[in-house]
SETOR-225556 format. One record per residue (C-alpha): x, y, z; residue number from 1; chain. Coordinates in Angstrom, 1 decimal. Layout:
REC      X      Y      Z  nr kette
REC      X      Y      Z NUM     A
...
***
This chain:
REC      X      Y      Z  nr kette
REC  -38.2   39.2   35.5   1     A
REC  -41.9   39.7   35.1   2     A
REC  -42.3   42.7   33.0   3     A
REC  -45.8   44.4   32.5   4     A
REC  -46.1   46.7   29.4   5     A
REC  -48.7   49.3   29.2   6     A
REC  -49.6   50.3   25.7   7     A
REC  -51.9   53.4   24.8   8     A
REC  -55.6   52.4   23.9   9     A
REC  -55.6   54.3   20.5  10     A
REC  -53.9   52.1   18.1  11     A
REC  -53.3   48.2   18.2  12     A
REC  -49.9   46.6   18.8  13     A
REC  -48.5   46.3   16.4  14     A
REC  -50.5   48.8   14.2  15     A
REC  -52.7   47.3   11.5  16     A
REC  -51.9   48.0    7.8  17     A
REC  -54.5   51.0    7.7  18     A
REC  -52.9   52.9   10.7  19     A
REC  -49.9   54.8   11.4  20     A
REC  -48.4   54.0   14.9  21     A
REC  -44.8   54.4   15.4  22     A
REC  -45.1   54.1   19.2  23     A
REC  -47.1   50.9   18.9  24     A
REC  -44.6   49.4   16.4  25     A
REC  -41.9   50.0   19.1  26     A
REC  -44.0   48.5   21.9  27     A
REC  -44.5   45.4   19.7  28     A
REC  -40.7   45.1   19.3  29     A
REC  -40.1   45.7   23.2  30     A
REC  -42.8   43.3   24.1  31     A
REC  -41.6   40.2   22.2  32     A
REC  -38.0   41.3   22.6  33     A
REC  -38.3   41.1   26.3  34     A
REC  -39.8   37.6   25.9  35     A
REC  -36.9   36.5   23.6  36     A
REC  -34.6   37.7   26.3  37     A
REC  -36.0   35.3   28.8  38     A
REC  -38.3   37.3   30.7  39     A
REC  -42.1   36.9   31.4  40     A
REC  -44.3   39.5   29.6  41     A
REC  -47.8   40.7   29.9  42     A
REC  -48.9   43.3   27.6  43     A
REC  -51.9   45.5   28.4  44     A
REC  -53.5   46.7   25.2  45     A
REC  -56.7   46.5   23.2  46     A
REC  -58.4   43.2   22.1  47     A
REC  -57.5   43.8   18.4  48     A
REC  -53.6   43.7   19.2  49     A
REC  -51.6   40.8   17.7  50     A
REC  -48.4   41.1   19.4  51     A
REC  -47.5   37.4   20.2  52     A
REC  -47.0   37.7   23.8  53     A
REC  -49.6   37.0   26.7  54     A
REC  -51.9   40.1   27.0  55     A
REC  -55.1   41.6   28.6  56     A
REC  -57.4   44.2   27.9  57     A
REC  -60.8   45.8   28.7  58     A
REC  -61.3   47.5   25.4  59     A
REC  -62.1   45.1   22.5  60     A
REC  -60.6   47.4   19.8  61     A
REC  -58.3   50.3   19.4  62     A
REC  -60.2   53.6   20.0  63     A
REC  -58.6   55.5   17.1  64     A
REC  -58.3   59.2   16.9  65     A
REC  -58.8   61.6   18.6  66     A
REC  -55.8   61.0   20.7  67     A
REC  -55.8   62.0   24.3  68     A
REC  -59.5   61.4   25.5  69     A
REC  -58.6   61.3   29.3  70     A
REC  -61.6   59.2   30.5  71     A
REC  -61.0   56.5   27.9  72     A
REC  -57.3   56.3   28.6  73     A
REC  -57.8   56.3   32.4  74     A
REC  -60.3   53.4   32.5  75     A
REC  -57.8   51.4   30.3  76     A
REC  -54.7   52.2   32.5  77     A
REC  -56.5   51.9   35.9  78     A
REC  -57.5   48.3   34.7  79     A
REC  -54.2   47.6   33.4  80     A
REC  -52.4   48.4   36.6  81     A
REC  -54.8   46.4   38.6  82     A
REC  -54.3   43.3   36.2  83     A
REC  -50.6   43.6   36.2  84     A
REC  -50.4   43.8   40.0  85     A
REC  -52.5   40.7   40.2  86     A
REC  -50.4   38.9   37.6  87     A
REC  -47.3   39.6   39.8  88     A
REC  -45.4   42.1   37.8  89     A
REC  -42.0   42.9   39.0  90     A
REC  -42.0   46.2   37.1  91     A
REC  -44.3   48.0   34.8  92     A
REC  -43.2   49.9   31.6  93     A
REC  -45.7   52.4   31.0  94     A
REC  -46.0   54.1   27.4  95     A
REC  -49.2   56.2   28.2  96     A
REC  -49.6   59.7   29.4  97     A
REC  -52.2   59.3   32.2  98     A
REC  -50.9   55.8   33.4  99     A
REC  -48.1   57.0   35.7 100     A
REC  -50.6   59.3   37.6 101     A
REC  -52.5   55.9   38.5 102     A
REC  -49.7   54.1   40.0 103     A
REC  -50.1   53.6   43.5 104     A
REC  -47.5   52.4   46.3 105     A
REC  -49.2   48.9   46.1 106     A
REC  -48.3   48.6   42.6 107     A
REC  -44.9   47.5   41.2 108     A
REC  -42.3   50.1   40.3 109     A
REC  -42.9   51.9   37.1 110     A
REC  -40.6   53.2   34.3 111     A
REC  -42.3   55.4   32.0 112     A
REC  -41.2   56.3   28.3 113     A
REC  -42.3   59.6   26.8 114     A
REC  -42.7   59.3   23.0 115     A
REC  -43.6   63.0   22.4 116     A
REC  -41.9   66.3   23.0 117     A
REC  -41.3   67.7   26.6 118     A
REC  -43.3   70.9   25.9 119     A
REC  -46.4   72.7   27.2 120     A
REC  -48.7   71.0   29.8 121     A
REC  -47.0   67.6   29.0 122     A
REC  -43.7   69.2   30.3 123     A
REC  -45.5   70.2   33.6 124     A
REC  -47.0   66.5   33.7 125     A
REC  -43.5   64.8   33.3 126     A
REC  -41.9   67.2   35.8 127     A
REC  -44.3   65.8   38.4 128     A
REC  -44.1   62.2   37.2 129     A
REC  -40.2   62.2   37.1 130     A
REC  -40.2   63.0   41.0 131     A
REC  -41.7   59.6   41.6 132     A
REC  -40.5   57.4   38.8 133     A
REC  -37.8   57.2   36.1 134     A
REC  -38.6   58.9   32.8 135     A
REC  -37.0   57.6   29.6 136     A
REC  -36.1   59.9   26.7 137     A
REC  -35.9   58.3   23.2 138     A
REC  -33.2   60.6   22.0 139     A
REC  -30.6   63.1   23.4 140     A
REC  -32.2   65.8   21.6 141     A
REC  -35.5   65.2   23.2 142     A
REC  -33.8   65.0   26.7 143     A
REC  -32.0   68.3   26.1 144     A
REC  -35.3   69.8   25.4 145     A
REC  -36.7   68.4   28.6 146     A
REC  -35.0   71.5   30.6 147     A
REC  -35.2   70.8   34.2 148     A
REC  -37.3   67.6   34.0 149     A
REC  -35.0   64.7   35.3 150     A
REC  -34.5   62.1   32.7 151     A
REC  -33.4   58.6   33.9 152     A
REC  -32.0   57.4   30.6 153     A
REC  -31.9   57.9   26.9 154     A
REC  -32.7   54.9   24.9 155     A
REC  -32.9   55.0   21.2 156     A
REC  -35.7   52.9   19.5 157     A
REC  -34.3   49.7   17.6 158     A
REC  -35.5   47.4   14.9 159     A
REC  -34.6   44.0   13.6 160     A
REC  -32.3   44.8   10.7 161     A
REC  -32.7   41.1    9.5 162     A
REC  -36.3   41.7    8.9 163     A
REC  -35.8   44.5    6.2 164     A
REC  -34.9   43.8    2.5 165     A
REC  -31.5   44.7    1.2 166     A
REC  -32.1   47.9   -0.7 167     A
REC  -30.4   48.2   -4.0 168     A
REC  -31.6   51.8   -4.9 169     A
REC  -33.0   50.1   -8.1 170     A
REC  -36.2   52.2   -8.3 171     A
REC  -39.8   50.9   -8.7 172     A
REC  -39.5   49.8  -12.4 173     A
REC  -40.0   53.4  -13.5 174     A
REC  -36.5   54.5  -13.0 175     A
REC  -34.6   55.6   -9.7 176     A
REC  -36.4   57.9   -7.3 177     A
REC  -35.8   59.6   -4.0 178     A
REC  -38.4   59.2   -1.1 179     A
REC  -40.1   61.4    1.3 180     A
REC  -42.2   59.7    4.2 181     A
REC  -43.8   61.9    7.0 182     A
REC  -46.7   63.9    8.2 183     A
REC  -47.9   67.0    6.2 184     A
REC  -46.9   69.9    8.3 185     A
REC  -44.9   73.1    7.5 186     A
REC  -41.8   71.8    9.6 187     A
REC  -42.0   68.2    8.3 188     A
REC  -40.4   69.5    5.2 189     A
REC  -42.4   67.8    2.2 190     A
REC  -42.3   71.1    0.2 191     A
REC  -38.4   71.5    0.7 192     A
REC  -37.9   67.9   -0.3 193     A
REC  -39.9   68.5   -3.7 194     A
REC  -37.8   71.7   -4.3 195     A
REC  -34.5   70.0   -3.4 196     A
REC  -35.0   66.9   -5.5 197     A
REC  -36.6   69.1   -8.5 198     A
REC  -33.7   71.3   -8.5 199     A
REC  -31.1   68.4   -9.0 200     A
REC  -33.3   66.9  -11.8 201     A
REC  -34.5   64.1   -9.7 202     A
REC  -37.9   62.2   -9.2 203     A
REC  -39.6   62.3   -5.8 204     A
REC  -42.3   59.9   -4.2 205     A
REC  -44.2   61.1   -1.5 206     A
REC  -46.0   59.1    1.0 207     A
REC  -47.6   60.7    4.2 208     A
REC  -50.4   60.7    6.8 209     A
REC  -53.2   63.1    6.1 210     A
REC  -55.8   62.9    8.7 211     A
REC  -56.0   66.1   10.4 212     A
REC  -57.5   69.3    9.1 213     A
REC  -54.1   71.1    9.1 214     A
REC  -52.7   68.3    7.2 215     A
REC  -55.2   68.6    4.6 216     A
REC  -54.8   72.3    4.3 217     A
REC  -51.0   72.2    4.0 218     A
REC  -51.2   69.6    1.3 219     A
REC  -53.8   71.7   -0.7 220     A
REC  -51.9   75.0   -0.1 221     A
REC  -48.2   73.9   -0.3 222     A
REC  -47.9   70.4   -1.9 223     A
REC  -50.5   69.9   -4.5 224     A
REC  -49.3   72.8   -6.6 225     A
REC  -45.8   71.2   -6.8 226     A
REC  -47.0   67.8   -8.0 227     A
REC  -46.2   66.6  -11.6 228     A
REC  -44.6   63.8  -13.4 229     A
REC  -41.5   64.3  -11.3 230     A
REC  -43.1   64.6   -7.9 231     A
REC  -45.8   61.9   -7.2 232     A
REC  -47.9   61.7   -4.1 233     A
REC  -48.8   58.1   -3.1 234     A
REC  -51.2   58.7   -0.1 235     A
REC  -50.5   57.0    3.2 236     A
REC  -49.1   53.5    2.7 237     A
REC  -49.0   50.5    4.9 238     A
REC  -45.9   49.6    6.6 239     A
REC  -44.8   46.6    4.3 240     A
REC  -45.3   49.1    1.4 241     A
REC  -43.4   51.9    3.1 242     A
REC  -40.5   49.3    3.5 243     A
REC  -40.6   48.3   -0.1 244     A
REC  -40.4   52.1   -1.2 245     A
REC  -37.5   52.6    1.2 246     A
REC  -35.6   49.7   -0.2 247     A
REC  -36.0   50.9   -3.9 248     A
REC  -35.3   54.6   -3.1 249     A
REC  -31.9   56.1   -4.0 250     A
REC  -32.1   58.0   -0.7 251     A
REC  -34.7   59.2    1.9 252     A
REC  -35.2   62.9    2.0 253     A
REC  -35.8   64.2    5.4 254     A
REC  -35.6   68.2    5.5 255     A
REC  -37.2   68.1    9.1 256     A
REC  -37.2   71.4   10.9 257     A
REC  -39.4   70.3   13.8 258     A
REC  -38.1   68.7   17.0 259     A
REC  -39.4   65.2   16.3 260     A
REC  -38.5   63.1   19.6 261     A
REC  -36.8   60.3   17.4 262     A
REC  -37.1   59.5   13.8 263     A
REC  -37.8   56.0   13.1 264     A
REC  -38.3   56.4    9.4 265     A
REC  -34.6   57.3    9.3 266     A
REC  -33.6   54.0   10.9 267     A
REC  -35.8   51.9    8.7 268     A
REC  -34.4   53.6    5.5 269     A
REC  -30.8   52.8    6.8 270     A
REC  -31.9   49.1    7.7 271     A
REC  -33.0   48.7    4.0 272     A
REC  -29.4   50.0    3.0 273     A
REC  -30.8   53.4    1.9 274     A
REC  -29.1   56.5    2.8 275     A
REC  -30.8   59.6    4.4 276     A
REC  -30.3   63.1    3.4 277     A
REC  -31.6   65.5    6.1 278     A
REC  -31.3   68.8    7.6 279     A
REC  -28.7   69.1   10.5 280     A
REC  -31.5   69.5   13.1 281     A
REC  -32.9   67.6   15.9 282     A
REC  -32.3   64.0   16.0 283     A
REC  -30.7   63.5   12.6 284     A
REC  -27.2   63.9   13.8 285     A
REC  -28.0   61.0   16.2 286     A
REC  -28.9   58.8   13.5 287     A
REC  -27.1   59.7   10.2 288     A
REC  -23.3   59.5   10.1 289     A
REC  -22.5   62.6    7.6 290     A
REC  -20.8   61.4    4.6 291     A
REC  -21.2   57.7    5.6 292     A
REC  -24.8   56.8    5.8 293     A
REC  -26.1   59.9    4.3 294     A
REC  -25.7   63.5    4.6 295     A
REC  -26.5   66.4    7.1 296     A
REC  -27.3   69.6    5.4 297     A
REC  -27.2   73.2    6.3 298     A
REC  -30.3   74.5    4.2 299     A
REC  -31.9   73.7    0.8 300     A
REC  -29.1   74.6   -1.5 301     A
REC  -26.8   72.2    0.3 302     A
REC  -29.3   69.6    0.3 303     A
REC  -29.7   69.9   -3.3 304     A
REC  -26.0   69.6   -4.0 305     A
REC  -25.8   66.5   -1.6 306     A
REC  -28.6   64.7   -3.4 307     A
REC  -26.3   64.6   -6.6 308     A
REC  -23.7   62.9   -4.4 309     A
REC  -25.7   60.4   -2.5 310     A
REC  -25.3   57.5   -5.1 311     A
REC  -21.6   57.5   -4.3 312     A
REC  -22.2   56.3   -0.6 313     A
REC  -21.9   52.5    0.5 314     A
REC  -25.2   51.2    0.9 315     A
REC  -23.9   48.3    3.2 316     A
REC  -22.6   51.0    5.7 317     A
REC  -26.2   52.1    6.2 318     A
REC  -27.3   48.5    7.3 319     A
REC  -24.2   48.1    9.3 320     A
REC  -24.9   51.2   11.3 321     A
REC  -28.4   49.9   12.3 322     A
REC  -26.8   46.5   13.2 323     A
REC  -24.4   48.1   15.6 324     A
REC  -26.6   50.9   17.2 325     A
REC  -30.2   50.6   16.4 326     A
REC  -31.3   47.0   17.0 327     A
REC  -34.2   45.7   19.0 328     A
REC  -31.7   43.5   20.9 329     A
REC  -29.8   46.5   22.0 330     A
REC  -32.9   48.5   22.9 331     A
REC  -34.4   45.6   25.1 332     A
REC  -30.9   45.3   26.8 333     A
REC  -30.8   49.1   27.6 334     A
REC  -34.3   48.7   29.1 335     A
REC  -33.6   45.6   31.1 336     A
REC  -30.5   47.2   32.6 337     A
REC  -32.7   50.3   33.7 338     A
REC  -35.4   47.9   35.2 339     A
REC  -32.7   46.1   37.2 340     A
REC  -31.2   49.4   38.6 341     A
REC  -34.8   50.5   39.5 342     A
REC  -35.6   47.2   41.2 343     A
REC  -32.1   47.2   43.1 344     A
REC  -32.9   50.8   44.3 345     A
REC  -36.4   49.6   45.5 346     A
REC  -34.8   46.7   47.3 347     A
REC  -32.3   48.8   49.0 348     A
REC  -35.0   51.4   50.1 349     A
REC  -37.0   48.7   51.6 350     A
REC  -33.8   47.6   53.6 351     A
REC  -33.6   51.2   55.2 352     A
REC  -30.9   52.3   52.8 353     A
REC  -31.1   55.3   50.6 354     A
REC  -29.2   54.9   47.4 355     A
REC  -28.2   58.2   45.6 356     A
REC  -29.7   59.0   42.3 357     A
REC  -26.5   60.4   40.8 358     A
REC  -22.9   59.4   39.8 359     A
REC  -21.6   62.7   41.0 360     A
REC  -21.3   64.0   37.4 361     A
REC  -24.9   64.2   36.1 362     A
REC  -26.0   66.9   34.0 363     A
REC  -28.8   69.1   34.9 364     A
REC  -31.2   67.1   32.9 365     A
REC  -30.1   63.5   33.5 366     A
REC  -30.8   61.6   36.5 367     A
REC  -29.5   58.2   36.7 368     A
REC  -31.2   55.3   38.5 369     A
***
């Protein structure tokens, strides 16, 4: 199969050391995962991308923030669809917002993955897009929040578990620590992590993105007053340093109260053998096995109590959960299976047959291709 992959133009694939780019890290895993599975791949990205597959671009470098400048992305994706059609793609896997609007009947069939929430104007956009092409959700929680928008498949992100160090929870040379990694926004829970760890007498390291004005305000108003010898802010760290911190942590503390579409940092923690202590919310129940690979907590007091128990968990079970359910190989296989269904449907339609898009038991939000 010839698979064209369209990445957004904002961050290189994979993201460089100085940039956060969860979506781009997943695209990198998919692109060379497709190639390792025996498919031909063409990645449409920016010129500074280093993903080791054939690629094309019109933008010499990632455009950075602000995200969502329509004219920049439109030029990028229009050129991408033309290039991938000329290349002879059998199918295009689009990870952009505007790309699906540029797909014409003369182009190959398209599968689009939504890496963000189904809400507001974006929800209206995907409601239109889903009538013409399969839309993939990256978690069951995200799919449930799509409401009437038909979701073709739920495909969790994956990682290569062998690429992560075996975490021993030994600390960073200054004693054991708990770790919070995330954006600084009220619902991301950095302040809850501080309170929970401090109440149980532990030490917390914090790493997080702070680019936006509201992130700076939250940090100044709600986080900085809580810092001390037992709570240390490290700033935004590159991915390799993030992995080192995860491997050395007693646990990742994730008091998320926002419906994040997935939760890659939880998977990465488990890949390092590090348990996750999270609120029982959003995607955490899809990733964390309560009492096995971490704890799902009902409020701050419950989280404080569970942090005292987390050292009793078997860290090898954390890595095993990733190897069983959250690998790049599994993610690639799920997408390839969907691509094959889409191509089969296209062939049947071309032959005058009209395959149904359901199995007679589909839910209100899931359409199967």
